[in-house]
VEXMI-950120 format. One record per residue (C-alpha): residue in three letters; x, y, z. Coordinates in steps of 0.05 Angstrom, whole numbers, plus 5000, padded with zeros to 4 digits. Example, Ala and Ser with C-alpha at 12.3 -4.5 7.8 and 13.67 -1.06 7.14 Angstrom:
<recs>
ala524649105156/ser527349795143/
</recs>
This chain:
<recs>
met259958016118/lys267258196113/lys265758696058/gln260359026101/phe265259066158/leu270459416114/ile265159906090/cys263160066162/cys270460166180/leu271460646122/ile265261036141/leu267561056213/tyr274461306190/gly271261856149/cys266962056208/val272862066255/ala276962456204/his271662986202/ala271362996277/gln278563246277/leu275863916252/gln276864346313/ala276965096328/ser283965186298/ser281164976231/phe276265566230/glu276666316222/arg272066706268/tyr267967326252/thr264767746306/val261868446313/gln268968706311/gln269368486237/gly262468786221/leu257568236241/ser251168546268/asp250968066328/asn255167496354/asn249267026364/val248366716294/phe242066276287/cys241866106213/ile245966106149/thr244666016074/gln247866196008/asp244466515947/asp245566375874/leu250566945868/gly254866645923/tyr253367115981/ile252866816050/trp246567046087/leu246467026162/gly240867106212/thr242767356281/glu239467566345/asn240068286322/gly239468356247/leu240268016179/asn247168006147/arg249967886077/phe257367706070/asp261767696009/gly268167476043/asn270368196054/val264968596089/phe258268466123/gln252168856099/ser247068886154/phe239468966149/tyr235269186209/his228069326226/asp226270056220/thr220270486201/ser220870346126/ser215869866095/tyr221269416065/ser225469306128/ile225468626160/pro219468526208/gly223968396267/asn231368396284/his231267706316/val232167256255/leu230266526270/glu231066186202/leu233166306129/lys230165876074/arg231765866000/thr225365755961/gly227565945891/leu233466125848/his233566845871/glu229066805933/ile230366746007/leu225066736062/val227067086127/leu223466826189/thr223467296248/gln219967346315/lys215567896285/gly213867616216/leu216167366148/gln219967726094/gln221167506022/val227767755992/asn229767765919/thr237267665924/thr238967985857/thr234768625862/leu234268645939/ala226768755929/arg223268555994/arg216268416016/asn213568286086/tyr208167786104/leu204767926171/leu198567606200/pro192468066194/glu189768446253/thr184167926264/glu189567426284/arg192867876335/thr192467576406/pro195967706472/ala201367226449/asn205467406388/pro202667006328/asn208267266283/arg213566886321/leu215066396265/thr218165706273/asp218065446201/val215365606131/val214865236065/lys212865495997/leu207065095967/lys206264915894/asn201165455883/gly205965995909/ala202666065978/phe206566016043/ala204965496096/ile207165806162/ser208365476229/thr208165956288/ser208365916363/val200765966368/gly198165626305/phe198565456231/tyr197065936174/val197165956098/met198266626063/his197466775990/ala203267075951/asn199467735950/gly199267746026/gly192067516036/leu190366996088/ala188266326057/tyr187665906120/ala188466026195/tyr188665556254/asn189765946318/arg191165496378/leu189166036427/arg181966026403/gly181165326429/gly181465566501/tyr188565346514/ser192765736562/gly199465696597/ser206165506566/glu202865036516/met199465616480/val205965936457/asn209765306438/tyr205164996386/gly208364966316/arg214764596298/asn217564366230/ile213564326165/phe215363786115/leu213063866042/leu210763186018/pro211062895947/asp203562995938/his204663745953/asn201263686021/ala204564006082/leu206063596144/leu206363996209/phe209763766273/thr207064066338/lys209264096410/asp204163646443/glu199263456388/gly203563016344/val202963176270/ser197663506227/leu196663526152/tyr194764116108/ile191763946040/pro192264545993/ala187564245941/thr181664275990/asn184564796037/thr183464326096/phe187564216159/val187363516189/arg189663456261/tyr192162866304/arg195262216284/thr188761826278/ala186562246220/leu193162186180/pro193861726120/ala197061066137/glu203261186095/trp205261756141/ser203961406207/ala211461306217/phe211762036237/tyr207661916300/pro209361286337/pro205161146399/gly207461516461/glu213461816425/asp215762506403/trp221662736364/ile227263156393/ala230163306324/arg227163256254/tyr230363346185/gln227563276114/met232963046065/asp228363116004/ser220963005988/val221162256008/arg226962166057/phe226862386129/met231062336193/leu227962336263/val231262296331/his226962006387/ser226162426449/arg225461846500/gln228761266466/arg236061306448/ser234761156376/phe235061466307/thr229861336252/tyr231261376178/tyr224661376138/asn224161296062/ala216961446043/glu218061225971/asn219160495989/gly216160526059/lys222660306091/val223660506164/lys230560376195/val231660496269/ser238860536293/ala241460586364/met244361256383/pro250061276433/ser247761516500/val253462016505/ile250462356444/his243062276459/asp243662516530/asp247263136504/leu241463336459/ser235763826473/glu229864136436/asp234764626405/ser238664056372/arg238264046296/ile240763596240/phe244863896183/pro247763596120/leu255363646112/ser257063266049/lys254362656013/gly252362146065/arg255162556123/phe251162966172/ala251863346238/ile247263426297/thr248263996346/ser248963886419/gly244264186470/gly250264486503/ser256464626461/gly259364326398/tyr256463826349/tyr256863096331/thr257662776263/phe254762136234/glu254761756168/leu248561476134/asn248660876088/glu242661036044/gln242160336017/thr241560006085/gly239260596126/val244760436177/val247361036215/ile254261046247/phe255661596298/asp262261916319/glu262062026394/asn267562556390/arg264663246398/ser267263796352/leu267864526372/lys266864396446/gly268165126462/tyr262265396422/lys254765356427/cys253265146356/asn246565396329/tyr247165246255/leu251764866207/phe251965006132/met256264726076/asp257165226019/lys258265105944/glu265664995954/glu264364496010/arg266764966062/leu263464896130/trp260365506163/val258165466236/gly253565976269/thr254966006343/ser252966416403/asn259866746399/gly260566926327/leu260966606258/leu266066066243/tyr268165866174/glu272765306154/lys279765476129/lys280565046068/glu287865236061/gln292665226118/pro296365876132/leu303165956099/phe306166296160/thr307266026230/ser309066496286/tyr312566376352/met312066866410/leu319166856438/asn319967546469/asp316567716534/tyr316268476543/ala313768436615/ala319467996638/glu325068346602/gly322869056589/tyr321769316519/ser326268986468/tyr325568716398/phe328768196353/cys332868496298/tyr337667966269/leu338467206266/thr342766666237/arg342465916237/tyr348265476258/lys347264726257/asp340364576287/arg339565226325/leu337365936310/tyr340966516343/leu336667136350/ala339767806367/lys335468246410/ala335969006414/ala335569196488/arg339269586541/gln343368956553/pro345068566488/his341667886487/ile342267266443/thr336166806444/val337766086424/val331965696392/asp331564956374/thr329464896301/ala325864236313/thr321264476370/met321865226358/lys322665316432/val327665756469/ile333165336499/lys337865886522/lys338166636532/val345266916532/thr346767606560/leu352967906528/pro358068286570/gly357569046572/tyr352069526595/his349670136557/ile344270636572/asn342070696500/tyr338670126464/asp343169686423/glu340469836354/asn340469256306/pro345968806332/ser348268316278/ile350667596280/gln355267206233/cys358866546236/tyr365866616207/tyr369166036244/pro366565346269/asp362665366334/thr363866106342/leu359166686328/trp361367406319/ile356267916344/gly356668646324/thr354369076382/asn354769806403/asp361569666434/gly365169316378/ile364868566363/thr363568016415/trp365167276401/leu360566726429/asp362365986435/thr356165586414/lys358264986457/asn359165296525/tyr356466006512/his362866326535/ser364067006504/gly369367546496/lys371568146456/val374568096386/ala380868506376/leu379469056326/pro383469596291/glu382870286321/pro377670566271/leu372770006289/gln373570066364/his368470366413/gly362470396367/arg357069976335/val359569496282/ala354869176231/leu357168496205/asn355768176138/pro356467476107/val362867206077/met364267246002/glu367066665962/asn373966975965/gly373966976041/asp372667716048/thr367167996092/trp365468726100/met364169076166/ile361169766177/arg361570266233/pro355570696211/trp356271286258/gly363771336250/gly363871316174/val368370706172/val368170096127/ala372869506138/lys374468916094/tyr376368306134/asn379167656106/ile377367046148/his383466666122/thr388767186135/arg384967506192/gln387168186165/phe383068836168/thr383269386116/cys379570016136/tyr376770556091/thr374671256112/asn374071926077/thr381472046089/thr384371386064/asn386571205994/pro382070975963/arg377371406003/leu370271236025/pro365671555973/phe360171786022/glu358871856096/arg354471406139/pro354470746102/lys349670246134/gln349369596093/val353469176046/val351068675993/tyr354768255943/asp352568245871/ala352567675820/tyr359167925790/gly363267855854/asp363368595874/ala361068905939/trp355969485943/leu355669976001/ser349070306016/gly346470816065/tyr346171556048/gly348571365978/leu350370755937/ala357370565914/arg360969955889/trp367569645910/asn370469405845/tyr374768795857/lys378068875789/thr380569585802/his380569535878/arg377170205883/phe370270495897/asp366270705837/thr359170795810/leu357071305864/met349571465864/asn345171865911/arg339071945865/tyr335071335846/asn328171245815/gly320871295833/leu316371795867/asn321571985920/lys327671875877/asp331472445912/glu330972085979/asp338171825985/asn337271436050/ile337070696030/leu333470316085/ser334369616058/ile338069286001/thr339368595972/ala341968285908/asp339567725862/ser343267215821/arg341367555755/gly345668175763/ser340868655796/leu340669035862/trp333969125898/leu333469715944/his328370125983/ser329070846003/phe323971226044/glu316871136016/asn319670985947/gly317270275935/leu322069735912/gln327169945859/glu331069465817/tyr337869695792/arg340569285733/ile348069355740/lys350169205669/glu344569625639/lys345770185689/arg338370325696/phe332870295748/ile326169945743/gly320770155793/his315969715832/ser311370195870/leu304470485870/leu306370885808/asp307970235773/gly301469885791/val303569475852/ser300069535918/phe305669765964/asn310070385970/ala313370326038/leu317669726059/val321369526122/ser325568926102/leu327968506042/ser330267786039/asn337767736048/lys338267375981/glu334167135922/val329266595943/ala327466125886/gly326866675834/lys323467165882/ile325267735928/trp321267735992/phe319568366031/ser315468616090/thr311369266097/pro309869716157/ser302469506152/asn303968806178/gln304568466110/ile309668006079/gly310167916003/asn314567755945/ile315967975875/asn317267485819/leu323867655783/gln321567345718/thr314567645711/gly314868245757/ser308368025791/ser307668085867/asn304067705922/ile301968005989/tyr300167626053/gly296967886116/thr293867676182/lys289267176149/asp295466796128/gly298066706198/ile302067346206/pro301067626277/glu299868356293/gly306168766298/arg311069166257/pro317168816227/ser323268956269/ala329068726223/arg331768996157/tyr332268296128/ile328067676119/phe332967106128/tyr332866516080/asp335665856103/glu336965526036/ala338964846065/ala332364776102/asp328165166051/gln325565606107/cys324866356112/tyr324866736178/ala321867416190/leu322467796256/leu317368216294/ala318668536360/lys315767946398/tyr315067416345/leu319266966301/ile315466796237/arg317366186197/phe314865986128/arg316865536071/pro317165946007/ser316165335963/ala309465205996/glu305965835971/pro298665645960/val295465735892/val287965825900/arg283265985843/asn276766355853/asn271166175804/asn267166795821/asn267567435781/ile266868165798/leu259768365816/ile257169075812/glu252569095872/gln249569775864/val250170445829/ala247771025871/ala246071705842/pro242272295873/asn235172035888/ala236671375850/leu239270695869/val240270115821/his241969425848/tyr245868945803/pro245369365740/gly248368845694/asp252669125638/thr249269795628/val246470345673/glu243070985650/phe241571635687/pro238972325668/tyr243772915666/lys241973155736/gln244072485766/asn251272525744/asn254672415812/leu255371665817/ser257771195872/ile259070495847/arg259769925896/phe262469265872/thr265068625903/leu268667985887/ile265767425929/asn271667055957/tyr272066616019/asn279066356009/asn282966566070/thr289566546031/ser287166955972/ser286367715975/tyr285068175917/his287368865898/phe282869265854/tyr284069775798/tyr279470175754/arg279670635694/leu274471035656/asn274870895581/glu280870555549/ser284971185542/thr286071295617/ser291070925660/trp289170445716/val287670755784/pro289470315844/leu283870205895/arg287569685937/asn281969335975/gln277069905970/arg270769695934/thr267270355920/ile268570825861/asn265971545864/met265171965801/thr262672675802/ser259973165750/leu259972685692/ser258273045628/pro252772755584/gly255472185542/lys257471465544/tyr262971205590/thr265870505597/leu268070345667/tyr273369795672/ile274569445739/lys280368965748/ala282068515806/leu288768165817/asp290267675872/arg297067465897/asn297466915844/gln295967435789/asp289167125778/glu285767695740/lys278367855741/thr275368405699/lys268568745693/gln265869275647/leu260069745659/leu257170205606/ile254870855639/ile250271295599/ile248771995622/his243072265581/pro243572995561/pro238073485581/phe232373495531/trp234674165503/asn241373835483/thr238173245447/trp238273205371/trp230773195365/phe229873805408/ile235374185372/thr232273995304/leu225274175326/ser227674835357/thr231475005294/leu225374875251/leu220975285297/leu225975855298/val226575845222/ala218975855216/ala218476425266/val223776825230/leu220376715163/ser213676915192/leu216777525223/leu220077715157/lys213577605120/trp209778045169/arg215278565167/glu215078575092/leu207478685093/val208079255144/leu213579575103/arg209579535039/arg203779875073/ala208180405103/ala211680505036/ala205080615001/val203081145052/lys209781495048/phe210581454973/asp206282044956/ala209182485011/gln216082264990/ala214782444918/lys212983154938/gln218783194985/asn223482934931/glu221583494884/glu223184004938/met229683654956/lys231683594883/gly232084344875/arg235684434942/leu240783884927/gln242184174858/leu243784844890/glu248184514944/leu251884104890/glu253384724850/leu255985064913/ala260384454930/val263384464860/leu264785204866/asn268085094935/gln272484534907/gln274584964849/leu275985544895/thr280385094940/glu284184834880/met285285544855/glu287885744923/met292785144922/lys295185334853/ala295786054874/leu300185854932/his304085394886/ala304785954836/gln306886434891/met312485944909/asn314785874836/pro316786604828/his320686564892/phe324385964865/ile325386284797/phe327886924828/asn333186554867/cys335486174806/leu335986794762/asn339987144815/ser344786564814/ile345486584738/val346687344740/gly352087254792/met355686724750/ile355587174689/ile358287764728/tyr363987344754/gln365087084683/gln363186364701/asn360086274634/glu360785514631/asp357585434700/ala352185924681/ser350685514618/arg350184864657/tyr346185214711/leu341385484659/asn340384784629/lys338784504698/phe334185094711/ala330384974646/gln329384234665/leu326784424733/ile321984934703/arg319084384658/glu318283904717/asn315284464759/leu310184624706/asp308283884702/his307683814778/ser303484444784/lys297884094746/arg297283544799/ser295083544871/phe299782964889/ile305982644858/thr309982034878/leu315482064929/gln320281834875/gln318482434832/asn319782884892/ile326482554903/asn328482634830/tyr326483364831/leu330683474894/his336783134861/asn336283594800/tyr335484214843/leu341284044890/lys345983874832/met344284564804/glu346084874871/gln352784504871/ile354484884807/arg353385534845/phe357085334908/thr363584964897/asn364184774970/phe357084504976/glu355683764988/tyr349183405000/glu347182695022/met340482365010/lys338281715044/val331881325029/asp329480765077/ala329080105039/leu322279975072/leu319280565033/asp315680414968/thr317481074933/glu313180914872/glu306880814913/ile307281354966/met303882004943/ile305782694969/ala303983404950/pro309083744903/met313384334924/leu313284154998/ile320283885007/gln324284294955/pro322584964987/leu325084715054/ala331684495022/glu332185164985/asn331185545050/ala336585135083/ile341585325027/trp339786055017/his338586255089/gly342985765127/leu348885525086/gln350086145043/ala352186545105/ile358186085122/glu364886055087/glu366885355106/lys364384725074/lys356884715065/gln353384055081/leu346083855071/lys343183185093/ile336282945071/ser333282285096/phe326781935082/ser324281395132/lys317881065155/glu314981085225/lys308680675231/asp303880985179/tyr307881625170/leu313281855121/val318682255158/cys323082715117/glu328883045155/ile333083615125/glu339383785165/asp344484325148/asn350784595182/gly349085325169/val348385895218/gly341885625247/ile334785875243/asn335586305306/lys341086735275/thr337386775210/lys331487085247/asp336087645272/his336587925201/his330088285185/ser330088215109/thr332087495112/thr326887345166/lys321387665125/his323287265064/leu323986615105/ser317386725142/met313486835078/gly316186185048/ile314585775110/glu307786115117/asn306085905045/ile307985185060/gln303785175123/lys297785475086/arg298384925033/ile298584395088/leu292284685120/leu288584685053/leu290883965040/arg288283755108/gln281484085096/lys280583815026/tyr283883135029/asn283883005104/thr291482935103/asp295882945165/cys302383335157/val306783695208/ile313184115200/thr317984255257/phe324284685259/thr329984545308/asp336184985316/lys342184555333/gly344685095380/asp338784945426/arg341984275442/his347684635478/thr352984315433/asp358284615388/glu354284435326/thr350784975285/gly345284905234/thr337984745229/ile333984095227/val327284115191/thr322683515200/leu316583395156/thr311782845178/trp306782625125/lys301082125134/ile301981615079/ile295881595033/
</recs>
């Protein structure tokens, strides 16, 4: 007896403990979060983990992130009606949707749907498709309870059995309130509860429907006690049932397997609160709930061995009309109410907020700084009149509001508070520093040196050596104050040492005992050298040139952590002198920050973002956690540059304009999600694939894909950030919380899509999807091979046909060609003989011209020899004669050839000019040959250059008494040989003035030009000769320049 009493007490304790679950333990979803309607009637969960919800206006599927809604429309697969009454799982991947307009069967993995509607023969003035319950029979048929009757429909939609209550002549309200619950019995028969006719039995084996209690088998008589009806019915399994009496305040537990019926008393406070809408729902093993007819629900415990039921008279969720209760796979309670969906928060929020600032009462103001002294928090408020709000740390209630002296039109931006001396706070304001006595709240002004007076002063904590640093941002003043000596040392851009940059805003102290100034730059005060050094105004990251540091802190490992505008969080390792980025570019989920923790917090740096988030970064691993409104953070932008860590109490404080947020960093929750990433659908033009598995294939025209995925997660303290990449070679692309990937114009081929999810605890989930875009048929190997074979066959056939046609044409033309050939043979022989004669004639003309030039040359030489003999220059005449004989031999050799090498021409020129030097003692010549010229390979006609040099000597140089100079150069310009002959004689213009000389000169030049013309006609050569008198240049120089341009052959 004592043991039973203890068991009852434990059960009662468990029931009472569950009753403590009130509205604060739930998160609420409404139409504002995407629910199709706030009136939620039914809830279930499929095998994938989705929560399905039936509402007064539509069906919903929820993955913890978004609601997907299904409505009735004109399509054949839409739900029959928007008013969903019940959801029933009847298979691993199957849910039945009961509506006021019919039944729908849904495959939860493919989203294939089929509607079951009563045939037209069953249509009556009342709606027969207003369903109340349905069960799936062993043979796959559906037993359906409706407001007007009972029906059985085959899986293919055909009607197997119909009982229409209206055909019995009934009318009034009773005709539309007939069917109630259906219980599926162990013998596979279906037991139907009705409004006023007790219970009926459907026997599938014989397709018979037995009505009224008197016809029921004896073993089921417990379902219909005399003169009694049930207000609530629930089937636990095939043999155990719960029934609540409508008139008697009692509860019946019936076990059909052993025939045991146990009736327990139900407290009147519960029974009287029930109605026909009340329903029983399982919560956990042995624990159940029954909904009130008004608001809320009650819980009770069932001892299955004894059948005893113990009720908890405390009503839960009194403020909600509870329609449905459901316990999911993780034993989380979901409650469908008339005012939205409630789901149980398994983990308590990390953050607690306190609304301590009343805009309406005080005008717009915001909290911007705090410090803790003893058991109180002192919050500085930026307002037209500086305020200090005093808060009790035990109750977190405001105990005092202190208005500081002084009045300013402008807002007091970011006042700061520090405690340098016992029971006294120093407060930096827009008008210097004010002291505040924490005992009596008296205040006054702190005497300051002149550079710190009459301006805003920002205060900072005290270092171990007793120094603290103060800043006057708008005045460009930094002061070092020692709390022991009470001495100020001020630094500006005119002091020595001078302030390294203007507009400093914050000071932090590093792990090495130095102070760092930040603002529009970053510099260190080195306590070893007592000077400023390490000046920087360019950092790291996407906006590394943004020099305005908005927030900065230091850790115990020798690093600074700073944030400049939209540049993420940058770590500067002091000893290594390098930056490490933590931003979107580096794979984290934030880029803009508002505040940082004022110090390292248990190996982490905490931060807040403009988007109402608070997070941290692990200094050891570099991983980051992000928290939002689900974690207890109220709406509002952070209003302070620091998150304040109270190390003694292990509490962090963050400030919003109206709120103080408190959290214990050591209590960060670690929640693991057992679900993995699901690819819900892949959409392409005119194609939609639900749950494609690991591979999806599309033709080449459907290469614009939209991939929707999800990660089912109902943990309110766990949020994921997603990344993806296409193939292993690409980098990860951040999606944040977006769950759709769009890819356009994919070329035919195979692609591996990688999706990665990371939560705040670095719990990583990955998913791969192989995407195959098939090429067009004309790009497939078989089509290319077949086309190639057909093309080869066509070409061969064409060639064969062409060969046949040509043979036939050749045979026809052969005879005519033979005759024509005989005629052509004679004609060609004649033309050949004429061509040979023409060639011989041309060669003879060339030789004639050559021969014509030789006598001219010989005549000149003989005149020279005669002159030397007359003047008794016998030795010179002898040498001249030897040279002349050598030239005659070379000339005879050259006359046999059409072309000689350039080198042979050059050698001939040297011999000739040396012979002329014998004749003229004051004659000099210079010959230059470009190194790029291959003189042994270049061919040129003989006797083209020598006559030009001879003319220059005889007609230009001979007429002057002074020193005679001749310059000859050979060079290459593109494909041409350029020979230039320059003398310092009288010039070609003066030569033309003498008739005899002109006649002799013209004949020589004319012969050369005729040879050039014949060479061009016969050998297609390109040669041009130009003559330039130096006097035409209007200079003091005299002489002639002859230029011969020869196309290299």
